[in-house]
C-alpha positions in Angstrom: 11.8 -23.6 33.8 11.1 -20.7 31.3 8.6 -21.2 28.5 11.4 -21.0 25.9 13.2 -23.9 27.6 10.0 -25.9 27.6 9.6 -25.3 23.8 13.2 -26.3 23.1 12.9 -29.4 25.2 9.6 -30.4 23.5 11.1 -29.6 20.1 14.1 -31.7 20.8 12.1 -34.7 22.2 9.6 -34.6 19.3 12.2 -34.2 16.5 14.1 -37.3 18.0 10.8 -39.2 17.5 10.6 -38.2 13.8 8.2 -35.2 14.1 8.8 -32.0 12.3 9.9 -29.0 14.4 7.1 -27.0 12.9 4.5 -29.5 14.2 5.9 -29.1 17.7 5.7 -25.3 17.6 2.2 -25.3 16.1 1.1 -27.7 18.9 2.7 -25.4 21.5 0.8 -22.5 20.1 -2.5 -24.4 20.3 -1.7 -25.2 24.0 -1.0 -21.5 24.7 -4.3 -20.6 23.1 -6.1 -23.2 25.1 -4.5 -21.9 28.3 -5.6 -18.4 27.5 -9.2 -19.7 26.9 -9.1 -21.5 30.3 -7.9 -18.3 32.0 -10.8 -16.4 30.4 -13.3 -19.0 31.4 -11.9 -19.0 34.9 -12.4 -15.2 35.1 -16.0 -15.5 33.9 -16.7 -18.4 36.3 -15.2 -16.4 39.3 -17.4 -13.4 38.4 -20.5 -15.5 38.2 -19.8 -17.2 41.5 -19.1 -13.9 43.2 -22.4 -12.6 41.9 -24.3 -15.7 43.1 -22.5 -15.9 46.5 -24.4 -15.1 49.7 -23.8 -15.6 53.4 -26.0 -16.3 56.4 -23.3 -15.1 58.8 -25.8 -12.8 60.5 -28.1 -15.7 61.2 -26.2 -18.2 63.4 -28.6 -21.1 63.1 -28.9 -20.9 59.4 -25.1 -20.3 59.1 -24.5 -23.5 61.2 -26.8 -25.5 58.9 -25.0 -24.2 55.9 -21.6 -25.2 57.4 -23.0 -28.7 58.3 -24.2 -29.2 54.7 -20.9 -28.1 53.3 -19.1 -30.5 55.7 -21.4 -33.4 54.8 -20.8 -32.8 51.1 -17.0 -32.6 51.7 -17.1 -35.8 53.8 -19.1 -37.8 51.3 -17.0 -41.0 51.0 -17.8 -44.6 51.5 -15.4 -44.8 54.5 -17.2 -42.0 56.5 -20.8 -42.8 55.4 -21.9 -44.2 58.8 -20.2 -41.4 60.8 -20.7 -38.5 58.4 -23.0 -36.6 60.9 -20.4 -36.9 63.7 -17.5 -35.8 61.5 -19.5 -32.9 60.0 -20.3 -31.7 63.6 -16.6 -31.9 64.5 -15.7 -29.9 61.4 -18.3 -27.2 62.1 -17.2 -27.0 65.8 -13.6 -26.5 64.7 -14.6 -23.8 62.2 -16.8 -22.1 64.8 -13.9 -21.9 67.2 -12.1 -19.6 64.7 -14.8 -17.0 65.1 -13.8 -15.5 61.7 -10.1 -15.1 62.6 -8.8 -17.6 60.1 -6.1 -18.6 62.7 -6.0 -22.4 62.4 -4.0 -22.7 65.6 -7.3 -22.0 67.5 -8.6 -25.5 66.5 -7.8 -28.2 68.9 -9.3 -31.7 68.5 
């Protein structure tokens, strides 16, 4: 739905509830400013993460340890607590089978 349609719909709904059309348009403007602020913050965060990123891809043992830590963090739930190591190993084995291809069809469990 185009932005103008959203504004008209919001305006109609709010005026039916006794709010002024100007209040709705001002509120929509604040939301647009907030969205722009979030986009700016997202860009800054992405740049910071890109600058801090590193890879141990050239060191297979360290890379595998990194993948295991990532898998364990991702699998942190009360259901999997007892078997977290096992499922982390499964996940790392599956990713290792990709050999950097990104082809998820190469994973067979």
